[in-house]
N, C-alpha and C positions, 0 to 999 in steps of 0.2 A: 504494500500500500504506500502510495506517495501522499504524505501528509503535509499540509500547509498550516503553519502556525499563524493564527489570526488574533490580533489584539482588538479591544473594544467590542467584546462578544455581545454585550447587551445593548449597544448603540444601534442606530438605524442600519448602518452598513454592516456591522458585525452580525446582526440578526439576519440580514439578507444573505450574507456569505454562508451562514449556517443553514439557511433554507435552500440555498442554490442547489440545482440538480447537477451534482458533480458526476463526471463520467466514471465508468468502472475503473477501479485502481487508484482513484483520487478521493481525498477527503480533507476535512479541516479539524484542527484542534484549536478551539477558541477560548481565550482567557479574557477576564475583565479585572476590574480594580481589586476585587476580593482575592484574585489569584496572583496578581502581579502589581507591585507598586512601581509605577513608571518613574518615580524619582529615585529608585534604587538601581543604579547602573550595574552593580554586581549581580543583582537578581535577574536583570535582563540578560546579562551575558551567561549566567548559569542556565537559564531556561533555554536559550538558543543552543547551548552546548549539550543539553540533556538528551537530545534525540537527533537522529539524522533527518531533519526536516527537508522537504523538497524546496521550500521557499518560506519566507515570512511576509505577511501582509500587515503593515502597521496602520490600522484604521482608527486607533485610539487618538483622541486629541482633546485639548482644552478649547472648547468652542463658544464659551460665553464671551462674545465679542466686546460688549460694553464693560463687563466686569473685569476683563483683562487689562483695561486701561489703568486700574489701580492694583491689580493682582499680577504684576509683571513677573515676579519670581516663579509663581506656579505655572503661568502660561509658558514661560521660557523653559522651565524644567520638563514639562510634558511635551511641548511642541518642538523643541530644539535639542535639549540634552538627551531625552529618551531616544529619538531617532539616531543621535550620534552613537549611543551605546548599542543600539541594534545594528548600525552600520559596522561598528568594530567587531561585533560578535559574528555577523553574517560573513564578513570578509575572512575571519579566522576559520569559519566552517565552510567557506567557498560555496555559499548558497545565495540566491538572489533575494534582495530586499525590495518590496514594493511599498513605497511611501505615498500615502494619500495627502495631497496638498490642496490649495485653494486659489480661487480667482483673486482673493484679497492680497496676493503678492503684487498685483498691479495697481496703478494709481487711478484707473478709470477714465483716462483722457482719450483712449482710442475707441471711437464709436464703431469701427469696422470689424472688431473681433480680434482677440489677442492670439498671436502665434506663440509657439513654445519658446522661441528664442528672442522674443521681444524683451526690452529692458524692464526689469522689475523695480518697483518703487512703492512699497506698502505705505498705507496712510494711517495705520493704527497698530497697536501693540500685537493684536492677534495676527495680523498679516505679517508683521516683522518676525514674530516667533515662528510662524510656519515657514517663512523664507529661511530662517536659521536652520530649521530642520532639513529643508531642501539642500542647503549648502553642506551640512554635515553628512548627509547620505551621499550626495554627489561626489564629495571628496574622500569619504571614508570607506565606501564599498564599491568596488569596480562593477559588480553585478547588481545594478540598481535600476529601478523604474520609479520615477516620480510622476504621479498621475494627479493633475490638478482638476478640480471639479467645482461646481457652484450650486447653491440653492437646493441642497439635498432634502428630499421629502420621502415619506413612506407612510404606511398605516401604523407605524410604531413610534413610540417616544415623543419627544417635543419637536414639532416642526410647524411650518407655516400653514400647511393644509389643516392640521388638527386644530391649530389656534383659530383660524378663520371659521371653521365649522362651529367651534364652541362660541365664539363671539357672535357669529351670525344667528345662532339660536337664541341669543340674549338681547340683541339689539336690532332695530329696524334700519339703522344707517351706520356705516363704518367709514372712517377716513383712512386711506392707505396711500403711501408714497407712490407717486406716479412719474418720477423722473430718474429712477435708477433702473438700468436695463441689464438683463441677464437671461440665463436659461435655467429653468427648473430642471432638477435631475432626480429621477427615480432611483432610490437606493438599490432596488432590485436590479435595475439596468446597469448601474455602476458596479454592483457586485459581479454581475456576469462578465463585464469587461475586465475587471481585475482578475477574475478567475482565468480568463483567456490569456491575459498578459503573464500571470504567475506561472501557469503551466508551460507556456512557450519559453519563458526564461529559464525554467528548471531544465528544459531540454536543450537549450542553446546558450552556452556560457559566454558567447560573444555579444549577446543582445543587452543593450543598456541605453538609457536615455530618459527624456522627459516627454510626456504626452498629456493631452487634454481629453477628458470625457465629460460631456453633459448630454442631456437630451437635445434634439435638434430644434432650431427655432429660437425665438427670443420674445420677451415681454417685459413689462414693468411689474412691480409688486402689486399695483392696483389692477393691472390687466390679469395677473395671475389670480388675484382674489375673485375677480368677476368670473373667470373660467372655472374656478372651484365651485362657486355657487351655481353656475349654469350646469355643471356636471351633477352636482348634488340634487338639483331639481328633478333629475330623471328618477330619483328615489323618493321624491316628496320631501327633500331636505330644505334647509333654510334658503331664503332668497332676499337678503337685505340689499338696500342701495349701497353701492360702493362709490364714494366720492374721492377723486384723486386729489392729493395735496403734494406740495413740493418738499424736498428734503429739508429746506429751511423751516418749513412749518412743523417739523417733527424733530426737534433737537435731541440728540443722544450723545453719550460721552465719546463714542468712537466714530470717526469719519468713515463713511462708506464710499467706495468707488461708484461713479455715475454709470460707467459702462463696464460690464463684467462678462460679456460674451466671449467664449473661448473657441478658437479654431480647432476643428477635428482633423485637419488635413493629414498630419503625420500619423495619427491613430488609424485612419482609413488606409493609408499607404502601407504601414508596417504590420497591421494586424487584421486588415479587412473587416474592421468593426464599423458598422453603419448605424449610428445612434438613431432611434426612432423619435418622432415628434413628441414634444413634451405634453401636448394635449392628449395624445393616445395613452401615454404613461399615466397621466393624471386620472383619466377615466378608470384605469385598472385599480389605482389606489382608492378612489372613491367607491368603486364597486366592492372592494374588500372591507372598507370601513362601514358602509351603509347597507350592504347586502344586495340582493337581486333588485334591478331597477323596477320602479313601480309601473 
């Protein structure tokens, strides 16, 4: 059995990696915070050395973007120092490390979509800490894949879809930011892409690089909210009015990039992965959350 070590077992991505339909001969061993303290570099190295893993997928992260502005030490420990420890351990074991990163490493000034080799310039502590993790992995482990994504959603955990459905059931009118652009990403679709990448890298020791995966298309947060309620209405779900507002109308501690769309060109070229439209992925998530359409 080829076993892939996965971190963040109970998060959105970890849940979908555990649920993924792995081919015969492949499987995952997933750990979460109760199994592994990501601030303990010795524990990370011991876990990687404990078994002959086929690969490691580091999906764990400190994702509280606004809280990170004041909690720098924890954000950097989890998002940068832990990947550095994984990189060192994976290099010693000669196995690939797949590090999940974020659109927030960019400054949001490119409205045309970010390529993998575009200049990075994070605007907040979270983005900077994730970029630190990228640099640690890129320099510390020759067999690496850095996979950037954005706006991850699923039927599980805390995410924008679940928040909108909860608020939509409580209120007749919602105000949502309408001048930040990006691509929603199904955690299940991201998990499938990471599985493909990890298995390929386990079989090809020469493969390494940075790739982007999101669902296809783009929208704003307000456009995403409207699409959520349109999909939910198929089930008799809530249908509040969604009023678009500007970023300036909704001040938060961490600055967000205005444009977060990520180019899939190298992903398609290297892995033949064609992301599906975010609206199709959204319908699948709503169906799982709300049951069979009414």
